[in-house]
PATORBA-583858 format. One line per field, with one value per residue (C-alpha): residue in three letters; x, y, z. Coordinates in steps of 0.25 Angstrom, whole numbers. Layout:
<pts>
rest: [ALA, ...]
px: [X, ...]
py: [Y, ...]
pz: [Z, ...]
</pts>
This chain:
<pts>
rest: [MET, VAL, HIS, GLY, TRP, LYS, LEU, LYS, LEU, VAL, ILE, ALA, LEU, LEU, LYS, THR, SER, ILE, ALA, LEU, GLU, VAL, PHE, ARG, TYR, ALA, ARG, ASN, ILE, ARG, ARG, THR, ARG, ILE, LEU, LEU, ARG, ALA, ILE, GLN, GLU, LYS, ILE, ARG, GLN, TYR, ARG, GLY, PRO, ARG, SER, ILE, ARG, LYS, VAL, SER, TYR, VAL, ASN, ARG, LYS, TYR, TYR, TRP, ASP, MET, TYR, GLY, GLU, GLY, TRP, PRO, SER, GLU, GLY, PHE, LYS, ARG, ASN, VAL, ALA, ARG, GLU, CYS, ARG, ARG, ILE, GLU, SER, GLN, GLY, HIS, HIS, GLN, THR, GLY, LEU, ARG, ASN, VAL, LEU, PHE, GLY, ILE, THR, THR, LYS, CYS, PRO, LEU, GLN, CYS, GLU, HIS, CYS, TYR, GLU, TRP, LYS, ASN, LEU, ASN, ILE, PRO, GLU, ARG, LEU, SER, TYR, SER, ASP, LEU, GLU, VAL, SER, ILE, SER, LYS, LEU, ILE, ASP, HIS, GLY, VAL, GLY, GLN, ILE, HIS, LEU, GLY, GLY, GLY, GLU, PRO, MET, MET, ARG, TYR, ASP, ASP, ILE, LEU, ARG, LEU, VAL, SER, GLN, PHE, SER, HIS, ARG, VAL, GLY, PHE, TRP, ILE, VAL, THR, SER, GLY, TYR, GLY, VAL, THR, ALA, GLU, ARG, ALA, ARG, ALA, LEU, GLN, GLN, ALA, GLY, LEU, ILE, GLY, LEU, CYS, VAL, SER, LEU, ASP, HIS, HIS, ARG, GLU, THR, ASP, HIS, ASN, GLN, PHE, ARG, ASN, HIS, ARG, ASN, ALA, TYR, ALA, MET, ALA, GLN, GLU, ALA, VAL, GLU, ALA, GLY, ARG, LYS, SER, GLY, LEU, VAL, THR, SER, LEU, SER, ILE, CYS, SER, THR, ARG, GLN, TYR, THR, THR, LYS, GLU, ASN, LEU, GLN, SER, TYR, ILE, GLU, LEU, ALA, ARG, ALA, TRP, GLY, VAL, SER, PHE, VAL, GLN, LEU, ILE, GLU, PRO, LYS, ALA, VAL, GLY, HIS, TYR, GLU, GLY, LYS, ASN, VAL, THR, LEU, SER, ASP, GLN, GLN, LYS, LYS, MET, LEU, LEU, ASP, PHE, PHE, LEU, LYS, ILE, ASN, ASP, ASP, PRO, ARG, TYR, GLU, ASP, TYR, PRO, ILE, THR, ILE, TYR, HIS, GLU, TYR, TYR, GLN, PRO, THR, LEU, GLY, CYS, ARG, GLY, ALA, GLY, ASN, GLY, THR, PHE, TYR, ILE, ASP, PRO, LEU, GLY, GLU, ALA, HIS, PRO, CYS, PRO, PHE, CYS, ARG, HIS, PRO, SER, GLY, ASN, VAL, VAL, THR, ASP, SER, ILE, GLU, HIS, CYS, ILE, GLN, GLN, MET, ARG, SER, HIS, GLY, CYS, ARG, VAL, SER, GLU, LEU, SER, THR, ARG, LEU, GLU, SER, LEU, ALA]
px: [103, 107, 114, 111, 113, 108, 121, 128, 124, 128, 142, 143, 138, 146, 159, 157, 153, 167, 175, 169, 173, 187, 188, 184, 195, 205, 202, 210, 207, 219, 221, 205, 209, 218, 212, 199, 210, 212, 199, 194, 206, 201, 189, 192, 201, 192, 180, 188, 182, 167, 159, 147, 135, 126, 124, 115, 107, 103, 99, 102, 117, 123, 133, 142, 149, 144, 158, 157, 149, 136, 134, 132, 137, 147, 153, 155, 161, 171, 174, 180, 188, 192, 197, 204, 213, 215, 221, 229, 234, 244, 244, 240, 233, 218, 220, 213, 202, 189, 178, 179, 170, 170, 164, 157, 151, 153, 140, 132, 115, 121, 130, 133, 139, 152, 155, 169, 168, 160, 172, 169, 155, 146, 160, 160, 159, 172, 170, 162, 158, 168, 178, 169, 170, 184, 186, 176, 184, 198, 192, 185, 200, 206, 196, 188, 176, 166, 162, 153, 150, 148, 149, 144, 131, 133, 119, 122, 128, 117, 118, 132, 134, 122, 131, 144, 139, 132, 143, 154, 144, 147, 162, 162, 151, 145, 138, 134, 136, 125, 117, 105, 103, 97, 95, 82, 75, 76, 91, 93, 89, 95, 108, 106, 103, 114, 124, 124, 127, 123, 120, 126, 118, 123, 114, 122, 110, 99, 89, 85, 87, 102, 104, 99, 107, 121, 120, 111, 99, 86, 83, 96, 90, 78, 88, 96, 85, 80, 92, 93, 78, 80, 94, 86, 75, 85, 92, 105, 115, 110, 120, 119, 132, 134, 143, 143, 146, 151, 137, 131, 140, 133, 127, 113, 113, 121, 110, 100, 108, 107, 94, 89, 99, 92, 78, 83, 88, 101, 111, 125, 128, 141, 147, 157, 164, 166, 179, 184, 183, 175, 164, 168, 184, 190, 180, 180, 172, 178, 170, 177, 183, 168, 163, 171, 171, 154, 154, 163, 155, 141, 148, 150, 137, 128, 137, 139, 129, 118, 107, 111, 110, 98, 105, 114, 129, 137, 150, 160, 175, 182, 179, 190, 200, 208, 209, 208, 215, 208, 202, 203, 215, 214, 214, 201, 194, 197, 188, 186, 180, 173, 185, 189, 200, 205, 205, 207, 193, 182, 189, 202, 205, 218, 216, 223, 224, 211, 205, 201, 213, 221, 223, 218, 230, 237, 224, 226, 241, 239, 229, 238, 250, 240, 234, 222, 218, 208, 215, 219, 203, 211, 217, 207, 196, 205, 208, 191, 188]
py: [20, 24, 38, 49, 44, 29, 29, 37, 25, 14, 20, 20, 5, 1, 6, 0, -15, -11, -10, -21, -31, -25, -27, -42, -42, -37, -42, -29, -15, -10, -19, -15, 2, -3, -8, 2, 14, 6, 2, 18, 23, 12, 19, 31, 29, 22, 34, 46, 58, 53, 46, 37, 43, 33, 15, 7, -2, -18, -29, -22, -21, -7, -5, 7, 0, -10, -17, -18, -28, -23, -20, -26, -40, -53, -47, -32, -39, -49, -36, -27, -42, -41, -26, -29, -39, -31, -20, -29, -38, -26, -29, -44, -49, -46, -30, -25, -34, -30, -34, -40, -39, -54, -56, -69, -72, -68, -69, -55, -55, -40, -33, -21, -8, -9, -23, -25, -39, -37, -48, -60, -57, -70, -79, -91, -92, -95, -93, -107, -105, -114, -102, -91, -100, -99, -85, -80, -88, -82, -70, -70, -77, -64, -55, -51, -47, -43, -51, -42, -53, -49, -53, -53, -55, -61, -66, -75, -84, -81, -95, -95, -81, -86, -97, -89, -80, -91, -96, -84, -74, -76, -74, -62, -52, -53, -41, -46, -35, -37, -30, -37, -48, -58, -51, -58, -54, -70, -69, -58, -63, -76, -71, -59, -73, -79, -65, -58, -43, -35, -33, -23, -20, -11, -3, 8, 17, 22, 23, 9, 10, 15, 5, -7, -2, -1, -15, -22, -27, -23, -26, -23, -10, -19, -31, -21, -15, -28, -34, -20, -22, -37, -34, -23, -34, -44, -35, -36, -22, -15, -7, -2, 0, 9, 12, 25, 28, 40, 42, 39, 48, 61, 66, 66, 50, 48, 55, 45, 33, 36, 39, 25, 19, 26, 22, 8, 7, 3, 4, 8, 14, 11, 18, 11, 20, 14, 7, 2, -12, -22, -17, -5, -9, 2, 14, 26, 25, 34, 42, 57, 64, 71, 57, 52, 65, 63, 49, 55, 66, 57, 46, 56, 62, 51, 44, 57, 69, 67, 71, 55, 49, 38, 35, 23, 22, 25, 19, 24, 16, 26, 36, 27, 29, 41, 36, 21, 19, 7, -4, -14, -23, -30, -15, -21, -25, -33, -39, -54, -55, -66, -75, -74, -65, -55, -39, -28, -22, -24, -13, -17, -29, -35, -49, -53, -69, -77, -78, -92, -97, -86, -81, -67, -61, -66, -59, -45, -45, -46, -35, -25, -29, -22, -13, -7, 5, 10, 18, 30, 33, 35, 47, 52, 53, 60, 71, 73, 72]
pz: [25, 38, 43, 52, 66, 63, 54, 67, 75, 65, 64, 78, 81, 69, 75, 86, 80, 73, 87, 91, 80, 79, 94, 92, 82, 91, 103, 111, 113, 106, 93, 92, 91, 83, 73, 74, 69, 58, 55, 55, 49, 38, 36, 37, 25, 20, 19, 22, 28, 26, 35, 33, 31, 29, 29, 24, 33, 28, 33, 48, 42, 40, 27, 24, 13, 3, 4, 20, 27, 34, 49, 57, 53, 54, 42, 48, 58, 47, 40, 54, 57, 44, 43, 56, 51, 39, 46, 55, 44, 39, 23, 23, 13, 19, 22, 10, 2, 8, -4, -17, -29, -34, -48, -47, -61, -76, -79, -80, -89, -90, -98, -91, -97, -89, -84, -79, -80, -95, -101, -92, -92, -95, -99, -92, -76, -71, -55, -49, -35, -30, -36, -29, -14, -16, -19, -9, 0, -4, -2, 11, 16, 9, 19, 9, 18, 6, -8, -20, -30, -43, -56, -70, -61, -48, -48, -59, -48, -39, -32, -30, -24, -14, -11, -7, 0, 11, 10, 13, 18, 33, 28, 17, 14, -1, -8, -25, -36, -46, -57, -51, -59, -53, -39, -35, -21, -19, -21, -13, -1, -3, -4, 8, 17, 12, 15, 3, 8, -3, -17, -24, -38, -52, -53, -67, -70, -61, -74, -78, -94, -90, -81, -91, -101, -93, -90, -103, -96, -98, -82, -76, -69, -65, -59, -50, -44, -40, -36, -28, -21, -19, -11, -3, 2, 5, 14, 5, 5, -9, -17, -32, -39, -52, -62, -64, -79, -86, -91, -77, -68, -65, -53, -58, -61, -51, -42, -46, -45, -28, -29, -36, -26, -15, -22, -21, -7, -10, 1, -8, -21, -28, -38, -48, -60, -73, -77, -91, -87, -92, -102, -100, -104, -113, -112, -105, -96, -83, -77, -79, -66, -65, -64, -54, -44, -45, -40, -28, -26, -27, -18, -9, -8, -6, 5, 14, 9, 21, 10, 5, 18, 13, 0, -3, 2, -12, -14, -24, -22, -28, -18, -8, -17, -15, 0, -1, -16, -24, -16, -27, -30, -16, -8, -2, -15, -29, -39, -44, -57, -62, -67, -51, -55, -45, -50, -42, -44, -55, -64, -63, -72, -67, -64, -50, -49, -47, -34, -37, -37, -34, -16, -16, -11, -25, -31, -23, -26, -41, -40, -32, -41, -54, -46, -48, -59, -56, -44, -53, -48, -33, -36, -47, -36, -27, -36, -37, -23]
</pts>
């Protein structure tokens, strides 16, 4: 992790790089100033009063968010130009969409307690490689900057992922969202060389036996740990993602988790709230208001408290909802399930067209007509802040 005076230097150089890329896009001083002010305002809205206190340095690039390209890189330059186009589009279809989560397979050797694809798990595969090519091309043409490949367990289609990353990584950034299954040192190196940015590895408890039970697989914890190690040694950005259940969400458990994440050397920890979807459908899994406040306080502490400068950057999407609203339904992201159906997010299951047969514009229009049922979190968190 980079912090202190080194971080100040990195941020100064980063701002200079952004200004140069905006000027390269705008080609005149007046237009550059207008675009820079608009970008600064978007950053202010996104982060609120918080400043960047640390960044992760991996493979000669700096990262402050697992949903954006590292700097310096060609992907970062593309993102700056893409943001300039969005600002100038004034409501054009490319204005909102930045990344997507794409479930590319129904196959999975685990049976996780919280699986939101439970109903589709291990049914016959629907998406051919050609379907994946077509869909990813559409997403790139629509302005998507990053694609997170999930499942099922995406590494069940390792050969296809390697081909996709090799084919498209010069146009879009790729992450893999995995349980750790099938992530070997050899595969991690091959994926990194093909252009993969990072691995988001699911780990739902800091204790091995509890995580194995949650994932219903006796080697789940070992697979997650080995995947993180293989990713780090290969130069991939690594992240841990936890579904913080009602049983798990205590101050003691969260502290134990971040200590483990630090020991494993990951760059990011992503906090996900359980939702009554998939295997949790019809179950009372929603966190209490007190637990939601606990996650919010934990997020702020780990990211902003100087005592945690050497700890992984923490991602908690619900923090931004009071100011930005729900980022799903094409307002920033959306979800594609292993059947190719578009949904506002993994937890709002409203089929809104198919990315193979329909246009991205059609899918997003359908999503926005349905709305997003988790947007109520915005009001709830606002009352807790």
